[in-house]
One Martini backbone bead per residue (centre of mass of N, CA, C, O) as a GRO file, in nm:
protein
   66
    1MET     BB    1  -0.076  -1.955  -1.438
    2VAL     BB    2  -0.055  -1.715  -1.255
    3GLN     BB    3   0.246  -1.674  -1.305
    4LYS     BB    4   0.217  -1.610  -1.601
    5VAL     BB    5   0.076  -1.340  -1.567
    6LEU     BB    6   0.287  -1.204  -1.384
    7ARG     BB    7   0.530  -1.223  -1.574
    8PHE     BB    8   0.379  -1.055  -1.831
    9SER     BB    9   0.206  -0.835  -1.631
   10ASP     BB   10   0.240  -0.528  -1.517
   11ARG     BB   11  -0.047  -0.439  -1.443
   12VAL     BB   12  -0.110  -0.682  -1.256
   13ARG     BB   13   0.126  -0.651  -1.065
   14ASP     BB   14   0.066  -0.363  -0.970
   15TRP     BB   15  -0.221  -0.424  -0.859
   16LEU     BB   16  -0.133  -0.637  -0.645
   17THR     BB   17   0.074  -0.466  -0.488
   18SER     BB   18  -0.111  -0.209  -0.430
   19GLU     BB   19  -0.400  -0.350  -0.344
   20HIS     BB   20  -0.287  -0.652  -0.203
   21ALA     BB   21   0.012  -0.727  -0.129
   22VAL     BB   22   0.090  -0.907  -0.376
   23TYR     BB   23   0.324  -1.153  -0.483
   24PHE     BB   24   0.464  -1.376  -0.690
   25ASP     BB   25   0.570  -1.566  -0.448
   26ASP     BB   26   0.259  -1.623  -0.332
   27PHE     BB   27   0.253  -1.823  -0.595
   28ASP     BB   28   0.171  -2.145  -0.569
   29GLU     BB   29   0.026  -2.435  -0.617
   30THR     BB   30  -0.138  -2.429  -0.354
   31ASN     BB   31  -0.278  -2.152  -0.368
   32VAL     BB   32  -0.418  -2.188  -0.649
   33LYS     BB   33  -0.576  -2.472  -0.567
   34ASP     BB   34  -0.690  -2.336  -0.296
   35TYR     BB   35  -1.047  -2.288  -0.255
   36GLU     BB   36  -1.081  -2.305   0.074
   37GLY     BB   37  -0.835  -2.104   0.061
   38GLY     BB   38  -0.631  -1.853   0.045
   39LEU     BB   39  -0.589  -1.741  -0.315
   40GLY     BB   40  -0.822  -1.824  -0.508
   41GLU     BB   41  -0.987  -1.569  -0.576
   42LEU     BB   42  -0.745  -1.403  -0.678
   43ALA     BB   43  -0.663  -1.595  -0.896
   44ASP     BB   44  -0.919  -1.562  -1.063
   45ARG     BB   45  -0.872  -1.262  -1.120
   46ILE     BB   46  -0.606  -1.291  -1.271
   47ILE     BB   47  -0.707  -1.476  -1.496
   48GLU     BB   48  -0.904  -1.266  -1.603
   49GLU     BB   49  -0.683  -1.054  -1.668
   50GLY     BB   50  -0.523  -1.239  -1.869
   51LEU     BB   51  -0.752  -1.252  -2.074
   52LYS     BB   52  -0.779  -0.949  -2.129
   53ASP     BB   53  -0.454  -0.933  -2.212
   54ASN     BB   54  -0.379  -1.199  -2.381
   55ILE     BB   55  -0.201  -1.413  -2.202
   56LEU     BB   56  -0.441  -1.597  -2.217
   57ASP     BB   57  -0.614  -1.882  -2.292
   58GLU     BB   58  -0.887  -2.066  -2.274
   59GLU     BB   59  -0.725  -2.337  -2.263
   60ASP     BB   60  -0.564  -2.265  -2.004
   61VAL     BB   61  -0.812  -2.266  -1.810
   62ASP     BB   62  -0.910  -2.556  -1.847
   63LEU     BB   63  -0.664  -2.684  -1.685
   64LEU     BB   64  -0.755  -2.619  -1.386
   65GLY     BB   65  -0.964  -2.860  -1.349
   66ASP     BB   66  -0.736  -3.100  -1.352
   0.00000   0.00000   0.00000
């Protein structure tokens, strides 16, 4: 999910790189799903940005809870 946003959104990628020093390769399945630590909060922000940029659909976000 997060990788999908990073793959298609230059704006989000640039924001992550410059503001957070986070790169596409930092997001694997463990980091995205680990909300007790890791990059969970940042992953949420990226997903929100993906929704704003119309890269993700609301249905895509529902899959995260599964």
